[in-house]
PDB file of the backbone (N, CA, C, O) and the ligand in Angstrom, with CONECT records:
HET     ZN  A 101       1
ATOM      1  N   MET A   1       0.834  -1.195   0.000  1.00  0.00           N
ATOM      2  CA  MET A   1       0.000   0.000   0.000  1.00  0.00           C
ATOM      3  C   MET A   1       0.867   1.243   0.000  1.00  0.00           C
ATOM      4  O   MET A   1       1.799   1.343   0.797  1.00  0.00           O
ATOM      5  N   PRO A   2       0.581   2.181  -0.870  1.00  0.00           N
ATOM      6  CA  PRO A   2       1.383   3.397  -0.865  1.00  0.00           C
ATOM      7  C   PRO A   2       1.152   4.203   0.414  1.00  0.00           C
ATOM      8  O   PRO A   2       0.037   4.325   0.922  1.00  0.00           O
ATOM      9  N   SER A   3       2.252   4.737   0.895  1.00  0.00           N
ATOM     10  CA  SER A   3       2.169   5.566   2.092  1.00  0.00           C
ATOM     11  C   SER A   3       3.376   6.489   2.146  1.00  0.00           C
ATOM     12  O   SER A   3       4.352   6.299   1.421  1.00  0.00           O
ATOM     13  N   ILE A   4       3.297   7.479   3.003  1.00  0.00           N
ATOM     14  CA  ILE A   4       4.396   8.409   3.232  1.00  0.00           C
ATOM     15  C   ILE A   4       4.725   8.355   4.714  1.00  0.00           C
ATOM     16  O   ILE A   4       3.836   8.465   5.559  1.00  0.00           O
ATOM     17  N   ARG A   5       6.007   8.184   5.030  1.00  0.00           N
ATOM     18  CA  ARG A   5       6.428   8.323   6.435  1.00  0.00           C
ATOM     19  C   ARG A   5       6.781   9.787   6.640  1.00  0.00           C
ATOM     20  O   ARG A   5       7.768  10.284   6.098  1.00  0.00           O
ATOM     21  N   CYS A   6       5.971  10.463   7.420  1.00  0.00           N
ATOM     22  CA  CYS A   6       6.177  11.888   7.652  1.00  0.00           C
ATOM     23  C   CYS A   6       7.436  12.107   8.504  1.00  0.00           C
ATOM     24  O   CYS A   6       7.914  11.189   9.170  1.00  0.00           O
ATOM     25  N   ILE A   7       7.950  13.308   8.472  1.00  0.00           N
ATOM     26  CA  ILE A   7       9.125  13.666   9.263  1.00  0.00           C
ATOM     27  C   ILE A   7       8.853  13.453  10.757  1.00  0.00           C
ATOM     28  O   ILE A   7       9.776  13.170  11.521  1.00  0.00           O
ATOM     29  N   CYS A   8       7.590  13.587  11.173  1.00  0.00           N
ATOM     30  CA  CYS A   8       7.219  13.365  12.577  1.00  0.00           C
ATOM     31  C   CYS A   8       7.083  11.879  12.897  1.00  0.00           C
ATOM     32  O   CYS A   8       6.797  11.517  14.038  1.00  0.00           O
ATOM     33  N   ASP A   9       7.287  11.009  11.892  1.00  0.00           N
ATOM     34  CA  ASP A   9       7.240   9.551  11.990  1.00  0.00           C
ATOM     35  C   ASP A   9       5.836   8.974  11.827  1.00  0.00           C
ATOM     36  O   ASP A   9       5.674   7.754  11.862  1.00  0.00           O
ATOM     37  N   HIS A  10       4.842   9.795  11.653  1.00  0.00           N
ATOM     38  CA  HIS A  10       3.487   9.310  11.392  1.00  0.00           C
ATOM     39  C   HIS A  10       3.424   8.741   9.967  1.00  0.00           C
ATOM     40  O   HIS A  10       4.008   9.310   9.046  1.00  0.00           O
ATOM     41  N   ILE A  11       2.732   7.642   9.793  1.00  0.00           N
ATOM     42  CA  ILE A  11       2.565   7.038   8.470  1.00  0.00           C
ATOM     43  C   ILE A  11       1.262   7.572   7.864  1.00  0.00           C
ATOM     44  O   ILE A  11       0.185   7.402   8.435  1.00  0.00           O
ATOM     45  N   ILE A  12       1.376   8.214   6.708  1.00  0.00           N
ATOM     46  CA  ILE A  12       0.208   8.733   5.990  1.00  0.00           C
ATOM     47  C   ILE A  12      -0.144   7.690   4.932  1.00  0.00           C
ATOM     48  O   ILE A  12       0.587   7.525   3.955  1.00  0.00           O
ATOM     49  N   SER A  13      -1.243   6.998   5.121  1.00  0.00           N
ATOM     50  CA  SER A  13      -1.659   5.957   4.191  1.00  0.00           C
ATOM     51  C   SER A  13      -2.382   6.577   2.994  1.00  0.00           C
ATOM     52  O   SER A  13      -3.292   7.389   3.156  1.00  0.00           O
ATOM     53  N   LEU A  14      -1.964   6.183   1.803  1.00  0.00           N
ATOM     54  CA  LEU A  14      -2.592   6.676   0.571  1.00  0.00           C
ATOM     55  C   LEU A  14      -3.197   5.535  -0.223  1.00  0.00           C
ATOM     56  O   LEU A  14      -3.543   5.708  -1.392  1.00  0.00           O
ATOM     57  N   GLY A  15      -3.328   4.375   0.394  1.00  0.00           N
ATOM     58  CA  GLY A  15      -3.755   3.186  -0.327  1.00  0.00           C
ATOM     59  C   GLY A  15      -5.241   3.088  -0.607  1.00  0.00           C
ATOM     60  O   GLY A  15      -5.642   2.472  -1.596  1.00  0.00           O
ATOM     61  N   ALA A  16      -6.064   3.679   0.239  1.00  0.00           N
ATOM     62  CA  ALA A  16      -7.505   3.573   0.030  1.00  0.00           C
ATOM     63  C   ALA A  16      -7.928   4.400  -1.179  1.00  0.00           C
ATOM     64  O   ALA A  16      -7.348   5.447  -1.467  1.00  0.00           O
ATOM     65  N   ILE A  17      -8.946   3.915  -1.877  1.00  0.00           N
ATOM     66  CA  ILE A  17      -9.493   4.652  -3.024  1.00  0.00           C
ATOM     67  C   ILE A  17     -10.977   4.858  -2.803  1.00  0.00           C
ATOM     68  O   ILE A  17     -11.734   3.890  -2.874  1.00  0.00           O
ATOM     69  N   PRO A  18     -11.423   6.065  -2.541  1.00  0.00           N
ATOM     70  CA  PRO A  18     -10.633   7.284  -2.374  1.00  0.00           C
ATOM     71  C   PRO A  18      -9.967   7.313  -0.995  1.00  0.00           C
ATOM     72  O   PRO A  18     -10.454   6.719  -0.034  1.00  0.00           O
ATOM     73  N   SER A  19      -8.846   8.019  -0.932  1.00  0.00           N
ATOM     74  CA  SER A  19      -8.091   8.118   0.313  1.00  0.00           C
ATOM     75  C   SER A  19      -8.526   9.343   1.118  1.00  0.00           C
ATOM     76  O   SER A  19      -8.601  10.447   0.577  1.00  0.00           O
ATOM     77  N   PRO A  20      -8.813   9.154   2.404  1.00  0.00           N
ATOM     78  CA  PRO A  20      -9.183  10.302   3.236  1.00  0.00           C
ATOM     79  C   PRO A  20      -7.992  11.215   3.527  1.00  0.00           C
ATOM     80  O   PRO A  20      -8.174  12.322   4.034  1.00  0.00           O
ATOM     81  N   ASN A  21      -6.768  10.762   3.208  1.00  0.00           N
ATOM     82  CA  ASN A  21      -5.567  11.568   3.484  1.00  0.00           C
ATOM     83  C   ASN A  21      -5.051  12.297   2.257  1.00  0.00           C
ATOM     84  O   ASN A  21      -4.102  13.075   2.354  1.00  0.00           O
ATOM     85  N   LYS A  22      -5.659  12.059   1.112  1.00  0.00           N
ATOM     86  CA  LYS A  22      -5.141  12.583  -0.152  1.00  0.00           C
ATOM     87  C   LYS A  22      -6.102  13.612  -0.738  1.00  0.00           C
ATOM     88  O   LYS A  22      -7.322  13.464  -0.674  1.00  0.00           O
ATOM     89  N   TYR A  23      -5.507  14.667  -1.313  1.00  0.00           N
ATOM     90  CA  TYR A  23      -6.280  15.726  -1.959  1.00  0.00           C
ATOM     91  C   TYR A  23      -5.748  15.917  -3.377  1.00  0.00           C
ATOM     92  O   TYR A  23      -4.573  15.663  -3.643  1.00  0.00           O
ATOM     93  N   LEU A  24      -6.602  16.359  -4.270  1.00  0.00           N
ATOM     94  CA  LEU A  24      -6.175  16.697  -5.616  1.00  0.00           C
ATOM     95  C   LEU A  24      -6.234  18.210  -5.746  1.00  0.00           C
ATOM     96  O   LEU A  24      -7.274  18.827  -5.512  1.00  0.00           O
ATOM     97  N   VAL A  25      -5.108  18.801  -6.120  1.00  0.00           N
ATOM     98  CA  VAL A  25      -5.001  20.250  -6.238  1.00  0.00           C
ATOM     99  C   VAL A  25      -4.895  20.595  -7.717  1.00  0.00           C
ATOM    100  O   VAL A  25      -4.054  20.057  -8.437  1.00  0.00           O
ATOM    101  N   ILE A  26      -5.755  21.492  -8.151  1.00  0.00           N
ATOM    102  CA  ILE A  26      -5.762  21.885  -9.559  1.00  0.00           C
ATOM    103  C   ILE A  26      -5.176  23.290  -9.691  1.00  0.00           C
ATOM    104  O   ILE A  26      -5.697  24.231  -9.093  1.00  0.00           O
ATOM    105  N   PRO A  27      -4.094  23.444 -10.471  1.00  0.00           N
ATOM    106  CA  PRO A  27      -3.551  24.789 -10.683  1.00  0.00           C
ATOM    107  C   PRO A  27      -4.606  25.687 -11.344  1.00  0.00           C
ATOM    108  O   PRO A  27      -5.304  25.267 -12.266  1.00  0.00           O
ATOM    109  N   ASP A  28      -4.704  26.897 -10.867  1.00  0.00           N
ATOM    110  CA  ASP A  28      -5.722  27.827 -11.353  1.00  0.00           C
ATOM    111  C   ASP A  28      -5.659  28.009 -12.873  1.00  0.00           C
ATOM    112  O   ASP A  28      -6.696  28.136 -13.525  1.00  0.00           O
ATOM    113  N   VAL A  29      -4.471  28.023 -13.427  1.00  0.00           N
ATOM    114  CA  VAL A  29      -4.320  28.266 -14.865  1.00  0.00           C
ATOM    115  C   VAL A  29      -4.808  27.101 -15.727  1.00  0.00           C
ATOM    116  O   VAL A  29      -4.940  27.249 -16.942  1.00  0.00           O
ATOM    117  N   THR A  30      -5.078  25.937 -15.110  1.00  0.00           N
ATOM    118  CA  THR A  30      -5.540  24.786 -15.883  1.00  0.00           C
ATOM    119  C   THR A  30      -7.039  24.529 -15.726  1.00  0.00           C
ATOM    120  O   THR A  30      -7.576  23.635 -16.380  1.00  0.00           O
ATOM    121  N   VAL A  31      -7.717  25.284 -14.881  1.00  0.00           N
ATOM    122  CA  VAL A  31      -9.134  25.027 -14.622  1.00  0.00           C
ATOM    123  C   VAL A  31      -9.967  25.185 -15.895  1.00  0.00           C
ATOM    124  O   VAL A  31     -10.843  24.366 -16.172  1.00  0.00           O
ATOM    125  N   GLU A  32      -9.694  26.224 -16.657  1.00  0.00           N
ATOM    126  CA  GLU A  32     -10.483  26.459 -17.866  1.00  0.00           C
ATOM    127  C   GLU A  32     -10.308  25.308 -18.863  1.00  0.00           C
ATOM    128  O   GLU A  32     -11.285  24.843 -19.450  1.00  0.00           O
ATOM    129  N   ASP A  33      -9.076  24.854 -19.053  1.00  0.00           N
ATOM    130  CA  ASP A  33      -8.835  23.716 -19.946  1.00  0.00           C
ATOM    131  C   ASP A  33      -9.552  22.467 -19.435  1.00  0.00           C
ATOM    132  O   ASP A  33     -10.116  21.702 -20.217  1.00  0.00           O
ATOM    133  N   PHE A  34      -9.524  22.271 -18.130  1.00  0.00           N
ATOM    134  CA  PHE A  34     -10.202  21.120 -17.522  1.00  0.00           C
ATOM    135  C   PHE A  34     -11.698  21.170 -17.818  1.00  0.00           C
ATOM    136  O   PHE A  34     -12.286  20.164 -18.216  1.00  0.00           O
ATOM    137  N   VAL A  35     -12.307  22.318 -17.630  1.00  0.00           N
ATOM    138  CA  VAL A  35     -13.746  22.465 -17.874  1.00  0.00           C
ATOM    139  C   VAL A  35     -14.061  22.206 -19.344  1.00  0.00           C
ATOM    140  O   VAL A  35     -15.054  21.550 -19.657  1.00  0.00           O
ATOM    141  N   GLU A  36     -13.231  22.711 -20.241  1.00  0.00           N
ATOM    142  CA  GLU A  36     -13.468  22.502 -21.673  1.00  0.00           C
ATOM    143  C   GLU A  36     -13.361  21.023 -22.036  1.00  0.00           C
ATOM    144  O   GLU A  36     -14.158  20.521 -22.829  1.00  0.00           O
ATOM    145  N   GLU A  37     -12.385  20.325 -21.462  1.00  0.00           N
ATOM    146  CA  GLU A  37     -12.257  18.886 -21.727  1.00  0.00           C
ATOM    147  C   GLU A  37     -13.492  18.131 -21.255  1.00  0.00           C
ATOM    148  O   GLU A  37     -13.964  17.213 -21.926  1.00  0.00           O
ATOM    149  N   ILE A  38     -14.006  18.521 -20.108  1.00  0.00           N
ATOM    150  CA  ILE A  38     -15.189  17.848 -19.556  1.00  0.00           C
ATOM    151  C   ILE A  38     -16.422  18.143 -20.405  1.00  0.00           C
ATOM    152  O   ILE A  38     -17.246  17.258 -20.635  1.00  0.00           O
ATOM    153  N   LYS A  39     -16.548  19.372 -20.865  1.00  0.00           N
ATOM    154  CA  LYS A  39     -17.691  19.725 -21.719  1.00  0.00           C
ATOM    155  C   LYS A  39     -17.656  18.924 -23.022  1.00  0.00           C
ATOM    156  O   LYS A  39     -18.696  18.514 -23.536  1.00  0.00           O
ATOM    157  N   ALA A  40     -16.440  18.706 -23.551  1.00  0.00           N
ATOM    158  CA  ALA A  40     -16.302  17.984 -24.813  1.00  0.00           C
ATOM    159  C   ALA A  40     -16.648  16.506 -24.659  1.00  0.00           C
ATOM    160  O   ALA A  40     -17.136  15.886 -25.604  1.00  0.00           O
ATOM    161  N   ASN A  41     -16.408  15.946 -23.502  1.00  0.00           N
ATOM    162  CA  ASN A  41     -16.681  14.528 -23.268  1.00  0.00           C
ATOM    163  C   ASN A  41     -17.041  14.340 -21.796  1.00  0.00           C
ATOM    164  O   ASN A  41     -16.184  14.000 -20.980  1.00  0.00           O
ATOM    165  N   PRO A  42     -18.315  14.564 -21.461  1.00  0.00           N
ATOM    166  CA  PRO A  42     -18.706  14.556 -20.047  1.00  0.00           C
ATOM    167  C   PRO A  42     -18.906  13.168 -19.438  1.00  0.00           C
ATOM    168  O   PRO A  42     -19.824  12.982 -18.639  1.00  0.00           O
ATOM    169  N   SER A  43     -18.090  12.212 -19.786  1.00  0.00           N
ATOM    170  CA  SER A  43     -18.219  10.882 -19.190  1.00  0.00           C
ATOM    171  C   SER A  43     -17.441  10.824 -17.880  1.00  0.00           C
ATOM    172  O   SER A  43     -16.514  11.605 -17.665  1.00  0.00           O
ATOM    173  N   ASP A  44     -17.823   9.897 -17.010  1.00  0.00           N
ATOM    174  CA  ASP A  44     -17.101   9.720 -15.746  1.00  0.00           C
ATOM    175  C   ASP A  44     -15.624   9.443 -16.008  1.00  0.00           C
ATOM    176  O   ASP A  44     -14.755   9.982 -15.323  1.00  0.00           O
ATOM    177  N   GLU A  45     -15.343   8.595 -17.009  1.00  0.00           N
ATOM    178  CA  GLU A  45     -13.962   8.241 -17.313  1.00  0.00           C
ATOM    179  C   GLU A  45     -13.163   9.482 -17.722  1.00  0.00           C
ATOM    180  O   GLU A  45     -12.027   9.660 -17.282  1.00  0.00           O
ATOM    181  N   GLN A  46     -13.755  10.341 -18.565  1.00  0.00           N
ATOM    182  CA  GLN A  46     -13.069  11.549 -19.013  1.00  0.00           C
ATOM    183  C   GLN A  46     -12.820  12.498 -17.844  1.00  0.00           C
ATOM    184  O   GLN A  46     -11.755  13.108 -17.748  1.00  0.00           O
ATOM    185  N   ILE A  47     -13.792  12.618 -16.972  1.00  0.00           N
ATOM    186  CA  ILE A  47     -13.635  13.509 -15.813  1.00  0.00           C
ATOM    187  C   ILE A  47     -12.456  13.043 -14.957  1.00  0.00           C
ATOM    188  O   ILE A  47     -11.598  13.849 -14.598  1.00  0.00           O
ATOM    189  N   PHE A  48     -12.407  11.756 -14.629  1.00  0.00           N
ATOM    190  CA  PHE A  48     -11.316  11.250 -13.792  1.00  0.00           C
ATOM    191  C   PHE A  48      -9.980  11.320 -14.522  1.00  0.00           C
ATOM    192  O   PHE A  48      -8.968  11.674 -13.917  1.00  0.00           O
ATOM    193  N   ASP A  49      -9.958  10.988 -15.821  1.00  0.00           N
ATOM    194  CA  ASP A  49      -8.705  11.063 -16.583  1.00  0.00           C
ATOM    195  C   ASP A  49      -8.179  12.492 -16.621  1.00  0.00           C
ATOM    196  O   ASP A  49      -6.996  12.728 -16.373  1.00  0.00           O
ATOM    197  N   SER A  50      -9.052  13.442 -16.928  1.00  0.00           N
ATOM    198  CA  SER A  50      -8.633  14.844 -17.021  1.00  0.00           C
ATOM    199  C   SER A  50      -8.188  15.379 -15.664  1.00  0.00           C
ATOM    200  O   SER A  50      -7.189  16.089 -15.551  1.00  0.00           O
ATOM    201  N   LEU A  51      -8.948  15.025 -14.653  1.00  0.00           N
ATOM    202  CA  LEU A  51      -8.611  15.492 -13.305  1.00  0.00           C
ATOM    203  C   LEU A  51      -7.245  14.982 -12.864  1.00  0.00           C
ATOM    204  O   LEU A  51      -6.433  15.754 -12.353  1.00  0.00           O
ATOM    205  N   HIS A  52      -6.983  13.693 -13.056  1.00  0.00           N
ATOM    206  CA  HIS A  52      -5.707  13.133 -12.622  1.00  0.00           C
ATOM    207  C   HIS A  52      -4.546  13.590 -13.506  1.00  0.00           C
ATOM    208  O   HIS A  52      -3.393  13.575 -13.075  1.00  0.00           O
ATOM    209  N   LYS A  53      -4.849  13.996 -14.735  1.00  0.00           N
ATOM    210  CA  LYS A  53      -3.793  14.492 -15.630  1.00  0.00           C
ATOM    211  C   LYS A  53      -3.290  15.858 -15.175  1.00  0.00           C
ATOM    212  O   LYS A  53      -2.091  16.127 -15.244  1.00  0.00           O
ATOM    213  N   ILE A  54      -4.182  16.714 -14.715  1.00  0.00           N
ATOM    214  CA  ILE A  54      -3.769  18.088 -14.378  1.00  0.00           C
ATOM    215  C   ILE A  54      -3.558  18.312 -12.885  1.00  0.00           C
ATOM    216  O   ILE A  54      -2.863  19.252 -12.497  1.00  0.00           O
ATOM    217  N   ALA A  55      -4.138  17.476 -12.053  1.00  0.00           N
ATOM    218  CA  ALA A  55      -4.071  17.720 -10.606  1.00  0.00           C
ATOM    219  C   ALA A  55      -2.743  17.272 -10.009  1.00  0.00           C
ATOM    220  O   ALA A  55      -2.118  16.322 -10.482  1.00  0.00           O
ATOM    221  N   LYS A  56      -2.333  17.968  -8.972  1.00  0.00           N
ATOM    222  CA  LYS A  56      -1.178  17.564  -8.170  1.00  0.00           C
ATOM    223  C   LYS A  56      -1.716  16.829  -6.949  1.00  0.00           C
ATOM    224  O   LYS A  56      -2.706  17.251  -6.350  1.00  0.00           O
ATOM    225  N   ASP A  57      -1.059  15.727  -6.581  1.00  0.00           N
ATOM    226  CA  ASP A  57      -1.469  14.996  -5.387  1.00  0.00           C
ATOM    227  C   ASP A  57      -0.911  15.682  -4.148  1.00  0.00           C
ATOM    228  O   ASP A  57       0.252  16.083  -4.102  1.00  0.00           O
ATOM    229  N   LEU A  58      -1.765  15.804  -3.158  1.00  0.00           N
ATOM    230  CA  LEU A  58      -1.383  16.419  -1.897  1.00  0.00           C
ATOM    231  C   LEU A  58      -1.833  15.489  -0.778  1.00  0.00           C
ATOM    232  O   LEU A  58      -2.926  14.924  -0.834  1.00  0.00           O
ATOM    233  N   ALA A  59      -0.984  15.332   0.243  1.00  0.00           N
ATOM    234  CA  ALA A  59      -1.349  14.536   1.412  1.00  0.00           C
ATOM    235  C   ALA A  59      -1.081  15.383   2.650  1.00  0.00           C
ATOM    236  O   ALA A  59      -0.131  16.165   2.695  1.00  0.00           O
ATOM    237  N   LYS A  60      -1.936  15.210   3.652  1.00  0.00           N
ATOM    238  CA  LYS A  60      -1.773  15.971   4.887  1.00  0.00           C
ATOM    239  C   LYS A  60      -1.547  15.010   6.040  1.00  0.00           C
ATOM    240  O   LYS A  60      -2.273  14.028   6.198  1.00  0.00           O
ATOM    241  N   CYS A  61      -0.532  15.302   6.844  1.00  0.00           N
ATOM    242  CA  CYS A  61      -0.245  14.481   8.019  1.00  0.00           C
ATOM    243  C   CYS A  61      -1.252  14.826   9.123  1.00  0.00           C
ATOM    244  O   CYS A  61      -1.384  15.982   9.525  1.00  0.00           O
ATOM    245  N   ALA A  62      -1.955  13.798   9.598  1.00  0.00           N
ATOM    246  CA  ALA A  62      -2.957  14.010  10.643  1.00  0.00           C
ATOM    247  C   ALA A  62      -2.303  14.285  11.991  1.00  0.00           C
ATOM    248  O   ALA A  62      -2.964  14.761  12.914  1.00  0.00           O
ATOM    249  N   SER A  63      -1.018  13.990  12.112  1.00  0.00           N
ATOM    250  CA  SER A  63      -0.345  14.177  13.394  1.00  0.00           C
ATOM    251  C   SER A  63       0.257  15.579  13.537  1.00  0.00           C
ATOM    252  O   SER A  63      -0.006  16.256  14.531  1.00  0.00           O
ATOM    253  N   CYS A  64       1.054  16.023  12.573  1.00  0.00           N
ATOM    254  CA  CYS A  64       1.759  17.309  12.714  1.00  0.00           C
ATOM    255  C   CYS A  64       1.217  18.393  11.781  1.00  0.00           C
ATOM    256  O   CYS A  64       1.583  19.560  11.922  1.00  0.00           O
ATOM    257  N   GLY A  65       0.364  18.034  10.843  1.00  0.00           N
ATOM    258  CA  GLY A  65      -0.222  19.031   9.941  1.00  0.00           C
ATOM    259  C   GLY A  65       0.615  19.352   8.725  1.00  0.00           C
ATOM    260  O   GLY A  65       0.231  20.203   7.923  1.00  0.00           O
ATOM    261  N   ARG A  66       1.772  18.677   8.564  1.00  0.00           N
ATOM    262  CA  ARG A  66       2.571  18.921   7.353  1.00  0.00           C
ATOM    263  C   ARG A  66       1.769  18.577   6.110  1.00  0.00           C
ATOM    264  O   ARG A  66       0.938  17.670   6.111  1.00  0.00           O
ATOM    265  N   ILE A  67       2.037  19.315   5.065  1.00  0.00           N
ATOM    266  CA  ILE A  67       1.458  19.057   3.756  1.00  0.00           C
ATOM    267  C   ILE A  67       2.556  18.454   2.885  1.00  0.00           C
ATOM    268  O   ILE A  67       3.684  18.946   2.856  1.00  0.00           O
ATOM    269  N   TRP A  68       2.216  17.407   2.191  1.00  0.00           N
ATOM    270  CA  TRP A  68       3.138  16.746   1.264  1.00  0.00           C
ATOM    271  C   TRP A  68       2.562  16.876  -0.136  1.00  0.00           C
ATOM    272  O   TRP A  68       1.402  16.534  -0.363  1.00  0.00           O
ATOM    273  N   ILE A  69       3.362  17.368  -1.079  1.00  0.00           N
ATOM    274  CA  ILE A  69       2.876  17.586  -2.437  1.00  0.00           C
ATOM    275  C   ILE A  69       3.765  16.855  -3.438  1.00  0.00           C
ATOM    276  O   ILE A  69       4.992  16.934  -3.380  1.00  0.00           O
ATOM    277  N   ASP A  70       3.113  16.142  -4.360  1.00  0.00           N
ATOM    278  CA  ASP A  70       3.801  15.503  -5.485  1.00  0.00           C
ATOM    279  C   ASP A  70       3.708  16.491  -6.650  1.00  0.00           C
ATOM    280  O   ASP A  70       2.820  16.387  -7.496  1.00  0.00           O
ATOM    281  N   GLU A  71       4.635  17.448  -6.681  1.00  0.00           N
ATOM    282  CA  GLU A  71       4.546  18.558  -7.626  1.00  0.00           C
ATOM    283  C   GLU A  71       4.767  18.162  -9.077  1.00  0.00           C
ATOM    284  O   GLU A  71       4.239  18.811  -9.980  1.00  0.00           O
ATOM    285  N   LYS A  72       5.544  17.102  -9.318  1.00  0.00           N
ATOM    286  CA  LYS A  72       5.857  16.706 -10.698  1.00  0.00           C
ATOM    287  C   LYS A  72       5.093  15.452 -11.127  1.00  0.00           C
ATOM    288  O   LYS A  72       5.363  14.895 -12.191  1.00  0.00           O
ATOM    289  N   ASN A  73       4.145  15.008 -10.306  1.00  0.00           N
ATOM    290  CA  ASN A  73       3.398  13.778 -10.578  1.00  0.00           C
ATOM    291  C   ASN A  73       4.322  12.598 -10.845  1.00  0.00           C
ATOM    292  O   ASN A  73       4.073  11.787 -11.737  1.00  0.00           O
ATOM    293  N   ASP A  74       5.411  12.513 -10.046  1.00  0.00           N
ATOM    294  CA  ASP A  74       6.353  11.404 -10.187  1.00  0.00           C
ATOM    295  C   ASP A  74       6.455  10.584  -8.893  1.00  0.00           C
ATOM    296  O   ASP A  74       7.423   9.851  -8.687  1.00  0.00           O
ATOM    297  N   ASN A  75       5.449  10.719  -8.032  1.00  0.00           N
ATOM    298  CA  ASN A  75       5.390  10.013  -6.752  1.00  0.00           C
ATOM    299  C   ASN A  75       6.521  10.396  -5.797  1.00  0.00           C
ATOM    300  O   ASN A  75       6.846   9.639  -4.883  1.00  0.00           O
ATOM    301  N   VAL A  76       7.122  11.574  -6.007  1.00  0.00           N
ATOM    302  CA  VAL A  76       8.100  12.118  -5.073  1.00  0.00           C
ATOM    303  C   VAL A  76       7.420  13.292  -4.374  1.00  0.00           C
ATOM    304  O   VAL A  76       7.122  14.319  -4.985  1.00  0.00           O
ATOM    305  N   TYR A  77       7.187  13.111  -3.081  1.00  0.00           N
ATOM    306  CA  TYR A  77       6.459  14.122  -2.311  1.00  0.00           C
ATOM    307  C   TYR A  77       7.442  15.012  -1.560  1.00  0.00           C
ATOM    308  O   TYR A  77       8.415  14.527  -0.984  1.00  0.00           O
ATOM    309  N   ARG A  78       7.183  16.310  -1.571  1.00  0.00           N
ATOM    310  CA  ARG A  78       7.990  17.298  -0.846  1.00  0.00           C
ATOM    311  C   ARG A  78       7.111  17.856   0.261  1.00  0.00           C
ATOM    312  O   ARG A  78       5.926  18.111   0.048  1.00  0.00           O
ATOM    313  N   SER A  79       7.688  18.046   1.441  1.00  0.00           N
ATOM    314  CA  SER A  79       6.870  18.467   2.580  1.00  0.00           C
ATOM    315  C   SER A  79       6.963  19.967   2.838  1.00  0.00           C
ATOM    316  O   SER A  79       7.961  20.622   2.538  1.00  0.00           O
ATOM    317  N   TYR A  80       5.873  20.477   3.408  1.00  0.00           N
ATOM    318  CA  TYR A  80       5.773  21.872   3.847  1.00  0.00           C
ATOM    319  C   TYR A  80       5.158  21.827   5.246  1.00  0.00           C
ATOM    320  O   TYR A  80       4.103  21.227   5.455  1.00  0.00           O
ATOM    321  N   ALA A  81       5.830  22.467   6.193  1.00  0.00           N
ATOM    322  CA  ALA A  81       5.357  22.436   7.580  1.00  0.00           C
ATOM    323  C   ALA A  81       4.599  23.712   7.912  1.00  0.00           C
ATOM    324  O   ALA A  81       4.949  24.789   7.430  1.00  0.00           O
ATOM    325  N   PRO A  82       3.555  23.591   8.738  1.00  0.00           N
ATOM    326  CA  PRO A  82       2.844  24.801   9.170  1.00  0.00           C
ATOM    327  C   PRO A  82       3.727  25.630  10.098  1.00  0.00           C
ATOM    328  O   PRO A  82       4.548  25.087  10.838  1.00  0.00           O
ATOM    329  N   GLU A  83       3.554  26.932  10.052  1.00  0.00           N
ATOM    330  CA  GLU A  83       4.351  27.816  10.921  1.00  0.00           C
ATOM    331  C   GLU A  83       3.689  27.972  12.270  1.00  0.00           C
ATOM    332  O   GLU A  83       4.208  28.677  13.135  1.00  0.00           O
TER     333      GLU A  83
HETATM  334 ZN    ZN A 101       3.684  14.561  10.419  1.00  0.00          ZN2+
END
């Protein structure tokens, strides 16, 4: 099961579909293209394909609140800690 070991040592599980620990972040500049793709082919498959193509995966640690982002969609997550 995919997971992230946070710097605080908490394990963030990403294996469930859908995962309660995972978020999809859509860059603002791609929203219009996303909407146009969906309008052109409003099937469930197209919606999920388009969404996963443009969205960045984000995970939040339930223990320390760190945010982990896969910015390049290569399954390499970089962390950001709350101040
Ligand atoms: Zn943590």
